N, CA, C, O and the ligand as a Tripos MOL2 file, in Angstrom:
@<TRIPOS>MOLECULE
protein
  273   271    69     0     0
PROTEIN
NO_CHARGES

@<TRIPOS>ATOM
      1 N         -18.2850   17.1490   -4.4070 N.3       1 MET1
      2 CA        -17.6010   16.3970   -3.3550 C.3       1 MET1
      3 C         -18.4250   15.1520   -3.0130 C.2       1 MET1
      4 O         -19.6330   15.2120   -2.7840 O.2       1 MET1
      5 N         -17.7360   14.0610   -2.9920 N.am      2 THR2
      6 CA        -18.4230   12.7980   -2.7320 C.3       2 THR2
      7 C         -18.3100   12.4060   -1.2670 C.2       2 THR2
      8 O         -17.3690   12.7910   -0.5720 O.2       2 THR2
      9 N         -19.2660   11.6500   -0.8240 N.am      3 ASP3
     10 CA        -19.2560   11.1660    0.5580 C.3       3 ASP3
     11 C         -18.9630    9.6660    0.5910 C.2       3 ASP3
     12 O         -19.1730    8.9980    1.6040 O.2       3 ASP3
     13 N         -18.4740    9.1540   -0.5350 N.am      4 ASP4
     14 CA        -18.1850    7.7260   -0.6090 C.3       4 ASP4
     15 C         -16.9990    7.3600    0.2790 C.2       4 ASP4
     16 O         -16.1670    8.2020    0.6140 O.2       4 ASP4
     17 N         -16.9470    6.1020    0.6450 N.am      5 ILE5
     18 CA        -15.8240    5.5610    1.4070 C.3       5 ILE5
     19 C         -15.1900    4.4630    0.5650 C.2       5 ILE5
     20 O         -15.8840    3.5890    0.0440 O.2       5 ILE5
     21 N         -13.8850    4.5120    0.4350 N.am      6 THR6
     22 CA        -13.1670    3.4900   -0.3110 C.3       6 THR6
     23 C         -12.2350    2.7430    0.6280 C.2       6 THR6
     24 O         -11.4580    3.3420    1.3710 O.2       6 THR6
     25 N         -12.3310    1.4150    0.5780 N.am      7 MET7
     26 CA        -11.4270    0.5890    1.3700 C.3       7 MET7
     27 C         -10.8990   -0.5230    0.4860 C.2       7 MET7
     28 O         -11.6090   -1.0330   -0.3810 O.2       7 MET7
     29 N          -9.6650   -0.8880    0.7070 N.am      8 ARG8
     30 CA         -9.0670   -1.9910   -0.0280 C.3       8 ARG8
     31 C          -8.8760   -3.1500    0.9500 C.2       8 ARG8
     32 O          -8.2650   -2.9810    2.0050 O.2       8 ARG8
     33 N          -9.4040   -4.3360    0.5980 N.am      9 LEU9
     34 CA         -9.3270   -5.4890    1.4910 C.3       9 LEU9
     35 C          -8.4080   -6.5470    0.9160 C.2       9 LEU9
     36 O          -8.4180   -6.7940   -0.2900 O.2       9 LEU9
     37 N          -7.6230   -7.1670    1.7620 N.am     10 ASP10
     38 CA         -6.9040   -8.3540    1.2960 C.3      10 ASP10
     39 C          -7.9210   -9.4920    1.1870 C.2      10 ASP10
     40 O          -9.0200   -9.4150    1.7350 O.2      10 ASP10
     41 N          -7.5350  -10.5370    0.4760 N.am     11 ARG11
     42 CA         -8.4890  -11.6080    0.1820 C.3      11 ARG11
     43 C          -9.0150  -12.2820    1.4470 C.2      11 ARG11
     44 O         -10.2050  -12.5820    1.5400 O.2      11 ARG11
     45 N          -8.1450  -12.5180    2.4120 N.am     12 ALA12
     46 CA         -8.5720  -13.1990    3.6420 C.3      12 ALA12
     47 C          -9.6350  -12.3800    4.3720 C.2      12 ALA12
     48 O         -10.6250  -12.9300    4.8540 O.2      12 ALA12
     49 N          -9.4280  -11.0690    4.4520 N.am     13 THR13
     50 CA        -10.4110  -10.2130    5.1250 C.3      13 THR13
     51 C         -11.7160  -10.1770    4.3430 C.2      13 THR13
     52 O         -12.7980  -10.1990    4.9300 O.2      13 THR13
     53 N         -11.6150  -10.1220    3.0140 N.am     14 ALA14
     54 CA        -12.8250  -10.1210    2.1880 C.3      14 ALA14
     55 C         -13.6030  -11.4240    2.3800 C.2      14 ALA14
     56 O         -14.8320  -11.4120    2.4550 O.2      14 ALA14
     57 N         -12.8850  -12.5450    2.4600 N.am     15 GLU15
     58 CA        -13.5500  -13.8310    2.7030 C.3      15 GLU15
     59 C         -14.2260  -13.8400    4.0770 C.2      15 GLU15
     60 O         -15.3450  -14.3310    4.2230 O.2      15 GLU15
     61 N         -13.5430  -13.2980    5.0650 N.am     16 ASP16
     62 CA        -14.1180  -13.2340    6.4160 C.3      16 ASP16
     63 C         -15.3860  -12.3860    6.4120 C.2      16 ASP16
     64 O         -16.3950  -12.7580    7.0110 O.2      16 ASP16
     65 N         -15.3230  -11.2490    5.7320 N.am     17 LEU17
     66 CA        -16.4730  -10.3500    5.6750 C.3      17 LEU17
     67 C         -17.6460  -11.0270    4.9850 C.2      17 LEU17
     68 O         -18.7780  -10.9720    5.4670 O.2      17 LEU17
     69 N         -17.3700  -11.6630    3.8590 N.am     18 TYR18
     70 CA        -18.4300  -12.3730    3.1370 C.3      18 TYR18
     71 C         -19.0600  -13.4450    4.0310 C.2      18 TYR18
     72 O         -20.2820  -13.5240    4.1570 O.2      18 TYR18
     73 N         -18.2200  -14.2540    4.6370 N.am     19 GLY19
     74 CA        -18.7250  -15.3450    5.4670 C.3      19 GLY19
     75 C         -19.5520  -14.8460    6.6360 C.2      19 GLY19
     76 O         -20.5840  -15.4250    6.9750 O.2      19 GLY19
     77 N         -19.0940  -13.7800    7.2410 N.am     20 THR20
     78 CA        -19.8060  -13.2340    8.3940 C.3      20 THR20
     79 C         -21.1640  -12.6660    7.9880 C.2      20 THR20
     80 O         -22.1790  -12.9410    8.6280 O.2      20 THR20
     81 N         -21.1730  -11.8670    6.9130 N.am     21 LEU21
     82 CA        -22.4500  -11.2920    6.4680 C.3      21 LEU21
     83 C         -23.4210  -12.3840    6.0340 C.2      21 LEU21
     84 O         -24.6170  -12.3150    6.3150 O.2      21 LEU21
     85 N         -22.8950  -13.3850    5.3510 N.am     22 TYR22
     86 CA        -23.7480  -14.4870    4.9040 C.3      22 TYR22
     87 C         -24.3600  -15.2210    6.1010 C.2      22 TYR22
     88 O         -25.5650  -15.4700    6.1410 O.2      22 TYR22
     89 N         -23.5170  -15.5590    7.0650 N.am     23 GLU23
     90 CA        -24.0180  -16.3080    8.2210 C.3      23 GLU23
     91 C         -24.9900  -15.4830    9.0530 C.2      23 GLU23
     92 O         -25.9810  -16.0160    9.5510 O.2      23 GLU23
     93 N         -24.7240  -14.2130    9.2060 N.am     24 VAL24
     94 CA        -25.6440  -13.3570    9.9670 C.3      24 VAL24
     95 C         -26.9840  -13.2640    9.2330 C.2      24 VAL24
     96 O         -28.0440  -13.2950    9.8580 O.2      24 VAL24
     97 N         -26.9280  -13.1510    7.9060 N.am     25 GLY25
     98 CA        -28.1630  -13.1040    7.1250 C.3      25 GLY25
     99 C         -28.9760  -14.3750    7.2760 C.2      25 GLY25
    100 O         -30.1910  -14.3320    7.4680 O.2      25 GLY25
    101 N         -28.2860  -15.5140    7.1870 N.am     26 GLU26
    102 CA        -28.9750  -16.7990    7.3520 C.3      26 GLU26
    103 C         -29.5110  -16.9500    8.7740 C.2      26 GLU26
    104 O         -30.5680  -17.5420    8.9930 O.2      26 GLU26
    105 N         -28.7810  -16.4190    9.7140 N.am     27 HIS27
    106 CA        -29.2170  -16.4800   11.1140 C.3      27 HIS27
    107 C         -30.4960  -15.6640   11.3120 C.2      27 HIS27
    108 O         -31.4460  -16.1180   11.9500 O.2      27 HIS27
    109 N         -30.5030  -14.4640   10.7590 N.am     28 ILE28
    110 CA        -31.6750  -13.6020   10.8940 C.3      28 ILE28
    111 C         -32.8650  -14.1940   10.1440 C.2      28 ILE28
    112 O         -33.9960  -14.1820   10.6300 O.2      28 ILE28
    113 N         -32.5800  -14.7170    8.9410 N.am     29 ALA29
    114 CA        -33.6740  -15.2240    8.1090 C.3      29 ALA29
    115 C         -34.2810  -16.5080    8.6570 C.2      29 ALA29
    116 O         -35.4990  -16.6890    8.6490 O.2      29 ALA29
    117 N         -33.4110  -17.3990    9.1350 N.am     30 GLY30
    118 CA        -33.9430  -18.7050    9.5110 C.3      30 GLY30
    119 C         -33.3790  -19.2970   10.7770 C.2      30 GLY30
    120 O         -33.6130  -20.4690   11.0710 O.2      30 GLY30
    121 N         -32.6380  -18.5080   11.5340 N.am     31 GLY31
    122 CA        -32.1150  -18.9970   12.7980 C.3      31 GLY31
    123 C         -30.9250  -19.9240   12.6750 C.2      31 GLY31
    124 O         -30.6000  -20.6450   13.6180 O.2      31 GLY31
    125 N         -30.2590  -19.9160   11.5030 N.am     32 ALA32
    126 CA        -29.0770  -20.7660   11.3230 C.3      32 ALA32
    127 C         -28.0030  -20.3720   12.3370 C.2      32 ALA32
    128 O         -27.8880  -19.2000   12.6950 O.2      32 ALA32
    129 N         -27.2220  -21.3420   12.7980 N.am     33 PRO33
    130 CA        -26.1740  -21.0210   13.7740 C.3      33 PRO33
    131 C         -25.0710  -20.1680   13.1500 C.2      33 PRO33
    132 O         -24.8060  -20.2640   11.9510 O.2      33 PRO33
    133 N         -24.4390  -19.3440   13.9590 N.am     34 ILE34
    134 CA        -23.2960  -18.5380   13.5250 C.3      34 ILE34
    135 C         -22.0380  -19.2250   14.0420 C.2      34 ILE34
    136 O         -21.8880  -19.4550   15.2420 O.2      34 ILE34
    137 N         -21.1410  -19.5450   13.1220 N.am     35 THR35
    138 CA        -19.9030  -20.2260   13.4870 C.3      35 THR35
    139 C         -18.9920  -19.2760   14.2710 C.2      35 THR35
    140 O         -18.7400  -18.1580   13.8230 O.2      35 THR35
    141 N         -18.5030  -19.7010   15.4210 N.am     36 PRO36
    142 CA        -17.5670  -18.8310   16.1510 C.3      36 PRO36
    143 C         -16.3160  -18.5990   15.2960 C.2      36 PRO36
    144 O         -15.7890  -19.5430   14.7070 O.2      36 PRO36
    145 N         -15.8400  -17.3580   15.2220 N.am     37 PRO37
    146 CA        -14.6680  -17.0630   14.3920 C.3      37 PRO37
    147 C         -13.3880  -17.5910   15.0260 C.2      37 PRO37
    148 O         -13.2880  -17.7300   16.2450 O.2      37 PRO37
    149 N         -12.4190  -17.8780   14.1770 N.am     38 THR38
    150 CA        -11.0880  -18.2610   14.6620 C.3      38 THR38
    151 C         -10.3900  -17.0070   15.1890 C.2      38 THR38
    152 O         -10.8230  -15.8930   14.8960 O.2      38 THR38
    153 N          -9.3290  -17.1740   15.9540 N.am     39 PRO39
    154 CA         -8.5840  -15.9940   16.4250 C.3      39 PRO39
    155 C          -8.0750  -15.1360   15.2640 C.2      39 PRO39
    156 O          -8.0340  -13.9100   15.3730 O.2      39 PRO39
    157 N          -7.6870  -15.7770   14.1480 N.am     40 GLU40
    158 CA         -7.2110  -15.0100   12.9910 C.3      40 GLU40
    159 C          -8.3550  -14.1930   12.3810 C.2      40 GLU40
    160 O          -8.1560  -13.0480   11.9740 O.2      40 GLU40
    161 N          -9.5570  -14.7860   12.3210 N.am     41 GLU41
    162 CA        -10.7080  -14.0610   11.7940 C.3      41 GLU41
    163 C         -11.0730  -12.8890   12.7080 C.2      41 GLU41
    164 O         -11.4100  -11.8030   12.2360 O.2      41 GLU41
    165 N         -11.0020  -13.1210   14.0090 N.am     42 VAL42
    166 CA        -11.2860  -12.0460   14.9640 C.3      42 VAL42
    167 C         -10.3160  -10.8860   14.7430 C.2      42 VAL42
    168 O         -10.7180   -9.7230   14.7610 O.2      42 VAL42
    169 N          -9.0440  -11.2050   14.5350 N.am     43 GLU43
    170 CA         -8.0240  -10.1700   14.3220 C.3      43 GLU43
    171 C          -8.3080   -9.3810   13.0470 C.2      43 GLU43
    172 O          -8.2920   -8.1500   13.0500 O.2      43 GLU43
    173 N          -8.5710  -10.1100   11.9500 N.am     44 ARG44
    174 CA         -8.8040   -9.4330   10.6700 C.3      44 ARG44
    175 C         -10.0880   -8.6000   10.7050 C.2      44 ARG44
    176 O         -10.1050   -7.4550   10.2530 O.2      44 ARG44
    177 N         -11.1530   -9.1830   11.2420 N.am     45 LEU45
    178 CA        -12.4300   -8.4630   11.2780 C.3      45 LEU45
    179 C         -12.3760   -7.2910   12.2460 C.2      45 LEU45
    180 O         -13.0140   -6.2640   12.0150 O.2      45 LEU45
    181 N         -11.6170   -7.4360   13.3300 N.am     46 GLY46
    182 CA        -11.4390   -6.3180   14.2580 C.3      46 GLY46
    183 C         -10.7250   -5.1580   13.5910 C.2      46 GLY46
    184 O         -11.0980   -4.0000   13.7740 O.2      46 GLY46
    185 N          -9.6970   -5.4720   12.8170 N.am     47 ASN47
    186 CA         -8.9660   -4.4270   12.0880 C.3      47 ASN47
    187 C          -9.8590   -3.7620   11.0470 C.2      47 ASN47
    188 O          -9.8310   -2.5430   10.8750 O.2      47 ASN47
    189 N         -10.6480   -4.5730   10.3580 N.am     48 LEU48
    190 CA        -11.5720   -4.0260    9.3640 C.3      48 LEU48
    191 C         -12.5770   -3.0760   10.0230 C.2      48 LEU48
    192 O         -12.8310   -1.9800    9.5220 O.2      48 LEU48
    193 N         -13.1400   -3.5080   11.1440 N.am     49 LEU49
    194 CA        -14.1260   -2.6950   11.8460 C.3      49 LEU49
    195 C         -13.5080   -1.3780   12.3090 C.2      49 LEU49
    196 O         -14.1390   -0.3240   12.2180 O.2      49 LEU49
    197 N         -12.2820   -1.4420   12.8040 N.am     50 GLN50
    198 CA        -11.6200   -0.2250   13.2620 C.3      50 GLN50
    199 C         -11.3670    0.7320   12.0920 C.2      50 GLN50
    200 O         -11.6200    1.9320   12.2010 O.2      50 GLN50
    201 N         -10.8740    0.2030   10.9880 N.am     51 GLU51
    202 CA        -10.5940    1.0660    9.8380 C.3      51 GLU51
    203 C         -11.8870    1.6690    9.2910 C.2      51 GLU51
    204 O         -11.9350    2.8510    8.9510 O.2      51 GLU51
    205 N         -12.9260    0.8500    9.2110 N.am     52 LEU52
    206 CA        -14.2100    1.3640    8.7290 C.3      52 LEU52
    207 C         -14.7340    2.4450    9.6610 C.2      52 LEU52
    208 O         -15.2550    3.4660    9.2110 O.2      52 LEU52
    209 N         -14.5960    2.2160   10.9570 N.am     53 GLY53
    210 CA        -15.0190    3.2200   11.9220 C.3      53 GLY53
    211 C         -14.2860    4.5400   11.7320 C.2      53 GLY53
    212 O         -14.8910    5.6100   11.8010 O.2      53 GLY53
    213 N         -12.9860    4.4600   11.4930 N.am     54 HIS54
    214 CA        -12.1990    5.6670   11.2440 C.3      54 HIS54
    215 C         -12.7270    6.4050   10.0290 C.2      54 HIS54
    216 O         -12.9120    7.6220   10.0630 O.2      54 HIS54
    217 N         -12.9680    5.6670    8.9570 N.am     55 ARG55
    218 CA        -13.4020    6.2970    7.7110 C.3      55 ARG55
    219 C         -14.8020    6.8900    7.8260 C.2      55 ARG55
    220 O         -15.1470    7.8310    7.1120 O.2      55 ARG55
    221 N         -15.6040    6.3340    8.7300 N.am     56 LEU56
    222 CA        -16.9360    6.8860    8.9760 C.3      56 LEU56
    223 C         -16.8980    8.0380    9.9750 C.2      56 LEU56
    224 O         -17.9100    8.7010   10.2040 O.2      56 LEU56
    225 N         -15.7310    8.2730   10.5660 N.am     57 GLY57
    226 CA        -15.5940    9.3540   11.5260 C.3      57 GLY57
    227 C         -16.1250    9.0260   12.8980 C.2      57 GLY57
    228 O         -16.4580    9.9180   13.6790 O.2      57 GLY57
    229 N         -16.2040    7.7360   13.1920 N.am     58 ARG58
    230 CA        -16.6800    7.3350   14.5180 C.3      58 ARG58
    231 C         -15.6300    7.6720   15.5650 C.2      58 ARG58
    232 O         -14.4340    7.7260   15.2780 O.2      58 ARG58
    233 N         -16.0950    7.8920   16.7630 N.am     59 THR59
    234 CA        -15.1790    8.1340   17.8640 C.3      59 THR59
    235 C         -14.4910    6.8220   18.2270 C.2      59 THR59
    236 O         -15.1330    5.7810   18.3700 O.2      59 THR59
    237 N         -13.1980    6.8970   18.3700 N.am     60 CYS60
    238 CA        -12.4150    5.6820   18.6430 C.3      60 CYS60
    239 C         -12.4340    5.3130   20.1050 C.2      60 CYS60
    240 O         -12.7540    6.1110   20.9860 O.2      60 CYS60
    241 N         -12.0780    4.0700   20.3190 N.am     61 SER61
    242 CA        -11.8560    3.5850   21.6630 C.3      61 SER61
    243 C         -10.6380    4.2990   22.2430 C.2      61 SER61
    244 O          -9.7250    4.6630   21.5020 O.2      61 SER61
    245 N         -10.6150    4.5030   23.5580 N.am     62 PRO62
    246 CA         -9.4320    5.1060   24.1830 C.3      62 PRO62
    247 C          -8.1820    4.2600   23.9460 C.2      62 PRO62
    248 O          -7.0610    4.7530   24.0690 O.2      62 PRO62
    249 N          -8.3790    2.9960   23.6090 N.am     63 LEU63
    250 CA         -7.2420    2.1060   23.3850 C.3      63 LEU63
    251 C          -6.7410    2.1620   21.9560 C.2      63 LEU63
    252 O          -5.7140    1.5610   21.6400 O.2      63 LEU63
    253 N          -7.4440    2.8730   21.0860 N.am     64 CYS64
    254 CA         -7.0530    2.9240   19.6810 C.3      64 CYS64
    255 C          -5.7090    3.6260   19.5370 C.2      64 CYS64
    256 O          -5.4520    4.6420   20.1830 O.2      64 CYS64
    257 N          -4.8590    3.0720   18.6840 N.am     65 ASP65
    258 CA         -3.5180    3.6330   18.5120 C.3      65 ASP65
    259 C          -3.3910    4.4120   17.2060 C.2      65 ASP65
    260 O          -2.2800    4.6700   16.7430 O.2      65 ASP65
    261 N          -4.5250    4.7890   16.6070 N.am     66 HIS66
    262 CA         -4.4260    5.4850   15.3200 C.3      66 HIS66
    263 C          -3.9440    6.9150   15.5110 C.2      66 HIS66
    264 O          -4.0450    7.4870   16.5970 O.2      66 HIS66
    265 N          -3.4200    7.4740   14.4350 N.am     67 ILE67
    266 CA         -2.9060    8.8390   14.4690 C.3      67 ILE67
    267 C          -3.9090    9.7600   13.7770 C.2      67 ILE67
    268 O          -4.2820    9.5350   12.6260 O.2      67 ILE67
    269 N          -4.3340   10.7820   14.4830 N.am     68 VAL68
    270 CA         -5.3000   11.7380   13.9250 C.3      68 VAL68
    271 C          -4.5670   12.7810   13.0820 C.2      68 VAL68
    272 O          -5.1990   13.6780   12.5230 O.2      68 VAL68
    273 ZN         -8.8220    5.1210   15.9570 Zn       69 ZN69
@<TRIPOS>BOND
     1     1     2 1
     2     2     3 1
     3     3     4 2
     4     3     5 am
     5     5     6 1
     6     6     7 1
     7     7     8 2
     8     7     9 am
     9     9    10 1
    10    10    11 1
    11    11    12 2
    12    11    13 am
    13    13    14 1
    14    14    15 1
    15    15    16 2
    16    15    17 am
    17    17    18 1
    18    18    19 1
    19    19    20 2
    20    19    21 am
    21    21    22 1
    22    22    23 1
    23    23    24 2
    24    23    25 am
    25    25    26 1
    26    26    27 1
    27    27    28 2
    28    27    29 am
    29    29    30 1
    30    30    31 1
    31    31    32 2
    32    31    33 am
    33    33    34 1
    34    34    35 1
    35    35    36 2
    36    35    37 am
    37    37    38 1
    38    38    39 1
    39    39    40 2
    40    39    41 am
    41    41    42 1
    42    42    43 1
    43    43    44 2
    44    43    45 am
    45    45    46 1
    46    46    47 1
    47    47    48 2
    48    47    49 am
    49    49    50 1
    50    50    51 1
    51    51    52 2
    52    51    53 am
    53    53    54 1
    54    54    55 1
    55    55    56 2
    56    55    57 am
    57    57    58 1
    58    58    59 1
    59    59    60 2
    60    59    61 am
    61    61    62 1
    62    62    63 1
    63    63    64 2
    64    63    65 am
    65    65    66 1
    66    66    67 1
    67    67    68 2
    68    67    69 am
    69    69    70 1
    70    70    71 1
    71    71    72 2
    72    71    73 am
    73    73    74 1
    74    74    75 1
    75    75    76 2
    76    75    77 am
    77    77    78 1
    78    78    79 1
    79    79    80 2
    80    79    81 am
    81    81    82 1
    82    82    83 1
    83    83    84 2
    84    83    85 am
    85    85    86 1
    86    86    87 1
    87    87    88 2
    88    87    89 am
    89    89    90 1
    90    90    91 1
    91    91    92 2
    92    91    93 am
    93    93    94 1
    94    94    95 1
    95    95    96 2
    96    95    97 am
    97    97    98 1
    98    98    99 1
    99    99   100 2
   100    99   101 am
   101   101   102 1
   102   102   103 1
   103   103   104 2
   104   103   105 am
   105   105   106 1
   106   106   107 1
   107   107   108 2
   108   107   109 am
   109   109   110 1
   110   110   111 1
   111   111   112 2
   112   111   113 am
   113   113   114 1
   114   114   115 1
   115   115   116 2
   116   115   117 am
   117   117   118 1
   118   118   119 1
   119   119   120 2
   120   119   121 am
   121   121   122 1
   122   122   123 1
   123   123   124 2
   124   123   125 am
   125   125   126 1
   126   126   127 1
   127   127   128 2
   128   127   129 am
   129   129   130 1
   130   130   131 1
   131   131   132 2
   132   131   133 am
   133   133   134 1
   134   134   135 1
   135   135   136 2
   136   135   137 am
   137   137   138 1
   138   138   139 1
   139   139   140 2
   140   139   141 am
   141   141   142 1
   142   142   143 1
   143   143   144 2
   144   143   145 am
   145   145   146 1
   146   146   147 1
   147   147   148 2
   148   147   149 am
   149   149   150 1
   150   150   151 1
   151   151   152 2
   152   151   153 am
   153   153   154 1
   154   154   155 1
   155   155   156 2
   156   155   157 am
   157   157   158 1
   158   158   159 1
   159   159   160 2
   160   159   161 am
   161   161   162 1
   162   162   163 1
   163   163   164 2
   164   163   165 am
   165   165   166 1
   166   166   167 1
   167   167   168 2
   168   167   169 am
   169   169   170 1
   170   170   171 1
   171   171   172 2
   172   171   173 am
   173   173   174 1
   174   174   175 1
   175   175   176 2
   176   175   177 am
   177   177   178 1
   178   178   179 1
   179   179   180 2
   180   179   181 am
   181   181   182 1
   182   182   183 1
   183   183   184 2
   184   183   185 am
   185   185   186 1
   186   186   187 1
   187   187   188 2
   188   187   189 am
   189   189   190 1
   190   190   191 1
   191   191   192 2
   192   191   193 am
   193   193   194 1
   194   194   195 1
   195   195   196 2
   196   195   197 am
   197   197   198 1
   198   198   199 1
   199   199   200 2
   200   199   201 am
   201   201   202 1
   202   202   203 1
   203   203   204 2
   204   203   205 am
   205   205   206 1
   206   206   207 1
   207   207   208 2
   208   207   209 am
   209   209   210 1
   210   210   211 1
   211   211   212 2
   212   211   213 am
   213   213   214 1
   214   214   215 1
   215   215   216 2
   216   215   217 am
   217   217   218 1
   218   218   219 1
   219   219   220 2
   220   219   221 am
   221   221   222 1
   222   222   223 1
   223   223   224 2
   224   223   225 am
   225   225   226 1
   226   226   227 1
   227   227   228 2
   228   227   229 am
   229   229   230 1
   230   230   231 1
   231   231   232 2
   232   231   233 am
   233   233   234 1
   234   234   235 1
   235   235   236 2
   236   235   237 am
   237   237   238 1
   238   238   239 1
   239   239   240 2
   240   239   241 am
   241   241   242 1
   242   242   243 1
   243   243   244 2
   244   243   245 am
   245   245   246 1
   246   246   247 1
   247   247   248 2
   248   247   249 am
   249   249   250 1
   250   250   251 1
   251   251   252 2
   252   251   253 am
   253   253   254 1
   254   254   255 1
   255   255   256 2
   256   255   257 am
   257   257   258 1
   258   258   259 1
   259   259   260 2
   260   259   261 am
   261   261   262 1
   262   262   263 1
   263   263   264 2
   264   263   265 am
   265   265   266 1
   266   266   267 1
   267   267   268 2
   268   267   269 am
   269   269   270 1
   270   270   271 1
   271   271   272 2
@<TRIPOS>SUBSTRUCTURE
     1 MET1         2 RESIDUE 1 A MET
     2 THR2         6 RESIDUE 1 A THR
     3 ASP3        10 RESIDUE 1 A ASP
     4 ASP4        14 RESIDUE 1 A ASP
     5 ILE5        18 RESIDUE 1 A ILE
     6 THR6        22 RESIDUE 1 A THR
     7 MET7        26 RESIDUE 1 A MET
     8 ARG8        30 RESIDUE 1 A ARG
     9 LEU9        34 RESIDUE 1 A LEU
    10 ASP10       38 RESIDUE 1 A ASP
    11 ARG11       42 RESIDUE 1 A ARG
    12 ALA12       46 RESIDUE 1 A ALA
    13 THR13       50 RESIDUE 1 A THR
    14 ALA14       54 RESIDUE 1 A ALA
    15 GLU15       58 RESIDUE 1 A GLU
    16 ASP16       62 RESIDUE 1 A ASP
    17 LEU17       66 RESIDUE 1 A LEU
    18 TYR18       70 RESIDUE 1 A TYR
    19 GLY19       74 RESIDUE 1 A GLY
    20 THR20       78 RESIDUE 1 A THR
    21 LEU21       82 RESIDUE 1 A LEU
    22 TYR22       86 RESIDUE 1 A TYR
    23 GLU23       90 RESIDUE 1 A GLU
    24 VAL24       94 RESIDUE 1 A VAL
    25 GLY25       98 RESIDUE 1 A GLY
    26 GLU26      102 RESIDUE 1 A GLU
    27 HIS27      106 RESIDUE 1 A HIS
    28 ILE28      110 RESIDUE 1 A ILE
    29 ALA29      114 RESIDUE 1 A ALA
    30 GLY30      118 RESIDUE 1 A GLY
    31 GLY31      122 RESIDUE 1 A GLY
    32 ALA32      126 RESIDUE 1 A ALA
    33 PRO33      130 RESIDUE 1 A PRO
    34 ILE34      134 RESIDUE 1 A ILE
    35 THR35      138 RESIDUE 1 A THR
    36 PRO36      142 RESIDUE 1 A PRO
    37 PRO37      146 RESIDUE 1 A PRO
    38 THR38      150 RESIDUE 1 A THR
    39 PRO39      154 RESIDUE 1 A PRO
    40 GLU40      158 RESIDUE 1 A GLU
    41 GLU41      162 RESIDUE 1 A GLU
    42 VAL42      166 RESIDUE 1 A VAL
    43 GLU43      170 RESIDUE 1 A GLU
    44 ARG44      174 RESIDUE 1 A ARG
    45 LEU45      178 RESIDUE 1 A LEU
    46 GLY46      182 RESIDUE 1 A GLY
    47 ASN47      186 RESIDUE 1 A ASN
    48 LEU48      190 RESIDUE 1 A LEU
    49 LEU49      194 RESIDUE 1 A LEU
    50 GLN50      198 RESIDUE 1 A GLN
    51 GLU51      202 RESIDUE 1 A GLU
    52 LEU52      206 RESIDUE 1 A LEU
    53 GLY53      210 RESIDUE 1 A GLY
    54 HIS54      214 RESIDUE 1 A HIS
    55 ARG55      218 RESIDUE 1 A ARG
    56 LEU56      222 RESIDUE 1 A LEU
    57 GLY57      226 RESIDUE 1 A GLY
    58 ARG58      230 RESIDUE 1 A ARG
    59 THR59      234 RESIDUE 1 A THR
    60 CYS60      238 RESIDUE 1 A CYS
    61 SER61      242 RESIDUE 1 A SER
    62 PRO62      246 RESIDUE 1 A PRO
    63 LEU63      250 RESIDUE 1 A LEU
    64 CYS64      254 RESIDUE 1 A CYS
    65 ASP65      258 RESIDUE 1 A ASP
    66 HIS66      262 RESIDUE 1 A HIS
    67 ILE67      266 RESIDUE 1 A ILE
    68 VAL68      270 RESIDUE 1 A VAL
    69 ZN69       273 GROUP 0 **** ****
């Protein structure tokens, strides 16, 4: 039995994830500024974070509308 997690990302979400991780890395490494996300990026990254949290078995927010 594997403990791996598999997620499928649309291209826009994958681009957002790449950009965010890259900027955070540059910020940590050298203090580079982090670009504020657009509302669309916030929406996509929020959905990604929620889905990842579900797959990791994290406790959801009381506002979460997922079905157990
Ligand atoms: Zn949930």
